[in-house]
C-alpha positions in Angstrom: 120.8 -15.9 141.3 117.7 -16.2 139.2 117.9 -19.8 139.8 118.0 -19.8 143.3 114.9 -17.2 143.3 113.2 -19.8 141.2 114.1 -22.6 143.7 113.0 -20.4 146.7 109.5 -19.4 144.9 109.1 -23.4 144.0 109.5 -24.3 147.7 107.5 -21.3 149.4 104.7 -21.1 146.4 102.8 -24.4 147.4 103.2 -23.5 151.3 101.6 -19.9 150.7 98.9 -21.3 148.4 98.0 -23.6 151.0 97.7 -21.0 153.8 95.6 -18.9 151.5 93.0 -21.6 150.6 92.9 -22.5 154.4 92.3 -18.8 155.2 89.5 -18.9 152.4 88.0 -22.0 153.4 87.7 -20.6 156.9 85.8 -17.6 156.0 83.3 -19.2 153.2 82.6 -22.6 155.0 80.1 -23.3 157.5 78.9 -19.7 158.5 75.7 -18.2 159.5 72.9 -17.0 157.0 73.6 -13.2 158.0 77.6 -14.0 157.3 76.8 -15.2 153.9 74.5 -12.7 153.1 76.7 -9.9 153.9 79.7 -11.5 152.2 77.9 -12.3 148.7 76.2 -8.8 148.8 79.8 -7.1 149.1 81.2 -9.6 146.4 78.4 -8.8 143.9 78.6 -5.0 144.4 82.4 -4.9 144.0 82.0 -6.8 140.8 79.1 -4.6 139.7 81.4 -1.5 140.8 84.3 -2.4 138.7 82.2 -2.9 135.5 80.6 0.7 136.0 84.2 2.1 136.7 85.4 0.7 133.6 82.5 1.9 131.8 82.4 5.4 133.2 86.1 6.0 133.1 87.7 4.6 129.6 87.4 7.6 128.0 89.4 10.0 130.4 91.7 6.9 130.9 92.4 7.1 127.0 92.9 10.8 127.2 95.2 11.0 130.6 97.1 7.7 130.1 96.6 6.3 126.8 95.2 3.2 128.3 91.6 2.0 128.2 92.1 0.1 131.6 93.8 2.6 133.4 91.4 3.3 136.2 90.1 -0.1 136.3 93.6 -1.4 136.8 93.6 0.7 140.2 90.2 -0.5 141.2 91.1 -4.3 140.5 94.2 -3.6 142.7 92.3 -1.9 145.6 89.6 -5.0 145.1 92.4 -7.7 145.3 94.3 -6.5 148.2 91.1 -5.3 149.9 89.7 -8.9 149.6 92.4 -10.3 151.1 92.7 -8.2 153.8 89.0 -8.9 154.3 89.7 -12.7 154.7 92.7 -11.6 157.1 90.4 -9.5 159.5 87.4 -12.0 159.1 89.7 -14.7 160.7 91.0 -12.5 163.3 89.6 -12.9 166.8 87.4 -9.8 167.6 89.4 -9.4 171.0 92.4 -8.4 169.0 90.8 -5.4 167.8 90.5 -3.9 171.3 94.1 -4.2 171.4 94.5 -2.4 167.8 92.4 0.6 168.7 94.9 3.1 170.6 97.5 2.1 167.9 95.2 2.5 164.7 94.1 6.0 166.1 97.7 7.1 166.7 98.8 5.9 163.2 96.1 7.5 161.5 96.6 11.0 163.1 100.2 10.5 162.5 99.5 10.0 158.6 97.2 12.7 158.2 99.7 14.9 159.9 102.1 14.1 157.1 99.5 14.9 154.7 99.1 18.4 156.0 102.4 19.3 157.2 105.1 17.7 154.7 105.7 17.8 151.0 104.4 14.0 151.0 100.9 15.4 151.0 99.2 16.6 148.0 96.1 18.3 147.0 93.3 17.0 144.6 90.2 19.2 143.5 90.8 21.4 146.5 91.2 18.7 149.3 94.7 18.0 150.8 93.9 14.5 151.6 96.5 12.6 149.5 100.0 11.1 150.8 102.5 9.9 148.2 105.0 7.2 149.4 107.1 6.7 146.3 105.0 5.3 143.7 102.2 4.6 146.2 99.5 6.9 147.0 96.9 6.6 150.0 94.0 8.7 151.5 94.8 8.3 155.0 91.5 9.9 155.9 89.8 6.6 154.9 91.6 4.5 157.2 91.0 7.0 160.0 87.4 6.2 159.9 88.1 2.4 160.8 90.2 3.9 163.5 87.8 6.2 164.9 85.1 3.6 165.0 87.3 1.1 167.0 88.8 4.0 169.4 85.3 5.4 170.2 84.0 1.7 170.9 86.5 1.2 173.2 86.1 4.3 175.0 82.5 3.7 175.4 82.7 0.1 176.6 85.6 0.1 178.6 84.9 -1.3 181.9 85.1 0.6 185.3 85.8 3.8 183.7 82.8 6.1 183.8 79.0 5.8 183.7 77.1 7.4 180.7 75.8 10.3 182.6 79.0 11.6 183.6 80.8 14.2 181.3 83.8 12.1 181.2 82.3 9.3 179.5 82.3 11.3 176.4 85.5 13.2 176.6 88.1 11.1 175.2 85.9 10.1 171.7 84.7 13.7 171.5 88.2 15.0 171.7 89.6 12.3 169.3 86.9 13.3 166.9 87.7 17.0 167.4 91.4 16.2 166.5 90.6 14.4 163.4 87.9 16.8 162.4 90.3 19.9 162.6 93.1 17.7 160.4 90.9 16.4 158.0 87.9 19.0 157.5 89.7 22.3 158.4 93.3 21.7 157.5 92.8 19.3 154.7 89.7 20.9 153.3 87.6 17.5 153.4 84.0 18.5 154.7 82.5 15.5 153.1 84.8 13.2 155.1 84.3 15.2 158.3 80.5 15.1 157.9 80.8 11.2 157.6 82.8 10.9 160.6 80.6 13.0 162.6 77.5 11.0 161.5 79.6 7.8 162.8 80.1 9.5 166.3 76.6 10.3 166.9 75.2 7.1 165.7 77.7 5.3 168.1 76.8 8.0 170.9 72.9 7.1 170.4 73.5 3.3 170.4 75.6 3.5 173.6 72.6 5.2 175.0 74.5 8.8 175.9 72.1 11.1 177.3 70.2 13.2 174.8 71.3 16.5 176.6 74.9 15.6 175.6 74.1 14.2 172.1 72.1 17.8 171.7 75.1 19.8 172.7 77.6 17.7 170.3 74.7 18.3 167.5 74.4 22.0 168.2 78.2 22.4 168.1 78.4 20.6 164.9 75.5 22.7 163.4 77.8 25.8 163.9 81.1 23.8 162.8 79.7 22.6 159.3 78.4 26.0 157.9 81.8 27.7 159.1 83.6 24.8 157.3 81.4 25.3 154.0 82.1 29.2 154.1 85.7 28.8 155.0 86.7 27.9 151.3 85.8 30.0 148.2 85.0 27.0 145.8 82.9 25.2 148.7 81.1 28.6 149.3 80.4 29.2 145.6 79.4 25.6 145.4 76.8 26.0 148.4 75.5 29.0 147.2 74.9 28.0 143.5 73.1 24.6 145.1 70.7 27.1 147.1 70.0 29.3 144.1 70.2 26.9 141.0 68.4 29.3 138.6 70.8 31.9 139.4 73.6 32.8 136.8 76.7 30.5 137.4 79.7 32.1 135.4 82.0 29.6 137.4 80.0 26.3 136.6 79.8 25.5 140.2 76.5 23.6 139.3 78.1 22.0 136.1 78.4 18.6 137.7 74.9 18.6 139.1 73.2 19.8 136.0 74.9 17.2 133.9 74.0 14.6 136.6 70.2 15.5 136.0 70.7 15.3 132.3 72.4 11.8 132.6 69.3 10.4 134.4 66.8 12.1 132.2 68.8 10.5 129.1 68.7 7.0 130.6 65.0 6.8 131.4 63.6 3.5 132.8 65.8 1.4 131.0 69.0 3.3 130.1 70.9 4.0 127.0 72.9 0.8 127.4 76.2 -0.3 128.8 79.2 1.9 127.9 76.6 4.1 125.7 76.9 7.2 128.2 77.2 10.6 126.4 78.1 12.3 129.8 81.3 10.6 130.6 82.7 12.1 127.3 84.1 14.8 129.5 80.6 16.4 130.0 80.5 15.2 133.7 83.6 15.6 135.8 84.4 12.6 138.4 82.2 10.3 136.4 83.9 7.1 137.6 83.9 8.7 141.4 81.7 10.8 142.9 78.9 10.8 140.2 79.4 7.1 139.1 75.6 6.7 140.2 74.4 9.2 137.4 76.4 7.0 134.8 74.5 4.1 136.2 71.2 5.9 135.9 72.0 6.9 132.3 73.7 3.4 130.8 71.5 1.2 132.9 68.2 3.2 133.6 66.0 4.0 136.6 65.3 0.6 137.8 69.3 -0.5 138.0 69.5 2.7 139.8 66.7 1.8 142.3 68.3 -1.9 142.6 71.6 -0.6 143.7 69.9 1.6 146.5 68.0 -1.5 147.3 71.7 -3.3 147.5 72.9 -0.5 150.1 69.6 -1.0 152.0 70.4 -4.7 152.2 73.6 -4.2 153.3 72.8 -1.9 156.0 69.7 -4.3 157.4 72.1 -7.1 157.5 74.8 -5.5 159.3 72.3 -4.0 161.7 71.0 -7.5 162.4 74.7 -8.7 163.0 74.9 -5.7 165.3 71.9 -6.6 167.4 72.7 -10.2 167.7 76.3 -9.3 169.0 76.7 -9.7 172.9 79.7 -8.1 173.1 79.3 -4.3 173.6 82.5 -3.3 172.1 82.1 -5.5 168.9 78.6 -4.4 168.6 79.1 -0.8 168.6 82.1 -1.4 166.0 79.3 -3.0 163.8 77.1 -0.1 164.4 79.7 2.3 163.5 80.7 0.5 160.4 76.9 0.3 159.1 76.4 4.2 159.9 79.6 4.8 157.7 78.9 3.1 154.7 75.1 3.7 155.0 75.4 7.6 155.4 78.4 7.8 152.8 75.9 6.1 150.1 73.1 8.4 151.2 75.1 11.5 150.9 76.8 10.5 147.5 73.5 9.7 146.1 71.8 12.8 147.3 74.4 14.8 145.8 73.7 13.2 142.4 70.3 13.7 142.9 70.9 17.6 143.7 69.5 17.1 147.3 72.8 18.3 148.8 75.6 20.4 147.5 78.6 18.7 146.1 80.7 17.4 148.9 83.2 15.1 147.3 81.9 11.7 148.9 82.4 8.8 146.9 79.9 5.8 146.5 81.3 2.8 148.9 82.1 -0.5 146.9 81.2 1.1 143.6 83.0 4.3 142.8 86.8 4.4 141.7 89.0 4.8 144.4 91.7 2.1 145.4 92.2 3.3 149.0 88.4 3.7 149.8 87.6 0.2 148.5 90.5 -1.1 150.4 89.4 0.6 153.7 85.5 -0.5 153.2 86.8 -4.1 152.5 88.9 -4.1 155.7 85.8 -2.9 157.8 83.5 -5.3 156.2 86.0 -8.1 157.2 85.9 -7.1 160.6 82.2 -7.2 160.7 82.4 -10.7 159.3 84.8 -11.6 161.7 82.6 -10.4 164.5 79.6 -12.4 163.2 82.0 -15.3 162.6 82.7 -15.2 166.5 79.0 -15.0 166.9 78.4 -18.4 165.2 81.0 -19.9 167.5 78.8 -19.0 170.5 75.3 -20.5 169.7 72.6 -19.3 171.9 71.3 -22.1 174.3 67.7 -23.3 173.5 65.4 -24.6 176.0 63.4 -27.6 174.6 60.3 -28.2 176.5 60.6 -31.4 178.5 64.3 -31.9 177.8 66.7 -31.7 180.7 70.1 -29.6 180.4 73.0 -31.4 179.6 
């Protein structure tokens, strides 16, 4: 039996390797400058993130798992699987995304229902957002972000449907978001992810030129809903009031993370204490490898590398915005805008929380924080953007040369 398995692998191995090489070759060769800048920026950020995840997590990994590389292996797995899916989606014709929108939305909601209403779901740090399928655990809300982007873009660009000034134009996307917000934010207690999804919705509405009176109505509804969500949970309510009154007595330690994040930056100074030399990661800063990894970057590598990290996200956002603007297909353009709003808003909120500009919301830093599911979903989204830009380069714009005829 083992001999037959080896023989089968010997036959299939070279074929699979050749297909993978062809897949990678199609992605890496002959692409536009925007494609290459986006791809190499993402590669650099994931590599940098892997180093920082190892540096910030090995203390807790030894305590919890007796394995110094415990958290890093999970992160590396997310990068490898996500990298493969990035190649797949970068080679996918963007037209196929249109057909996937409804299915992805339905599947995402189904998985979130399993999280909320079945024993397969589990709570972590007060948020019920994990689904355990045997030895594998996933966070469906991360993939719902992609599904929501595809679905909203499809609804807003569907031909012969409704005009943007008609109320029906935004019914379907808003109802879909409302369902997801209830499942993720209210029932799952994940306010941070719901806030990211709301920003995606408003951003795509803005880029789709929805009239301001409708956007204003939705913004007012969100302004009412967010405080209600913040007050609906004792822990969140305590964190919110502790953030508003940082000098007040804090017997429950709601400001513990924020205070130690500030101490991490203060001790790091301009150039840091050196990679691996953080003191805060020695059980002083909870979630150091996840929501507060930016504080460890500031402590170990200093203010200048922290600013460089922010510059990387700005560069990432700029290149994706450029891709969105040059994309002629309305659906594909809105998808790129949606991914841009997602990654940029999540990075902004995470960094703002670490710098105590916002209360703790449980939002990680894309491409850098620990989290295999988050890494995988983000790389899939980047792969979709790369596929759209690859399709753009296949349709070069006609240039009119003075004195020359049209051929």
